C-alpha positions, 0 to 999 in steps of 0.5 A: 500500500502507498501513501500520497502527499500533496504539499506546496514548497513551503510545506515540505520538510527538509527531509522531504525536500531532500528525498524528492530531489535525491529521487529526481537526481538518482533517475534523471541525472544518474540513471538516464545520464542526463546533465540538466539544471535540476534546480530550475526555480519552479520547485519553489514557486508559490503555485507549484504543488508537489506530489509525493508517493510513499511506500513503507515510509520511502518516497518511491514516486514523485511529480509536481504540478505547475501553474499555467504560464509556468512551462507552457504559455497556454496551460498548466503542466505536470513535470518531473514524473519519476518512480524509483527503480525498485518501485517500478512495474507496480502501477505507481506511475499510473496512480501518481499521474492520476493524482497529479492530473486530478490536482491540476484540474482541481486548481486550474479548472479553466486551463488546459493541461500539458506535459513535456513527455520523454518520447519512449513514454508516449504510449503510457501517457496516451493511455491516460488521455494525452494526445501529442501536440508538438513535434519531437524535439530534444530536451536536455539531450533526450527526445520529447514531445509535448502532449495535451490532455483531452478532456 
């Protein structure tokens, strides 16, 4: 069983902040070998909401919900979606994204919802209701495409 927490930046404890940054670096920087600006000032934006998923008191998945005009000029966004290597294959990504999508729709109901998806995950996000809305592009050296939630 897992526990989900939703918090604004100022509500995060120092341990929660450390855990989420470590998880993101472990997967994106170390595992995917992608050097990118992890600390991008979006985490501490007053409108950003952090979704943390715990299994037996260990952070195993994370995503952040970003207000309209933070990432996309015309939509709110979900970003930094990550599941710890040891927790994959259990359906946590689906549960995490469902929670993040609902958080965005609740907070910004009049806004479209977009993501910048790594290309190898297009099928996963399509199953959640997202449709490709851009040509492929490289972001931090990895192939991505923008996707929009079809409401």
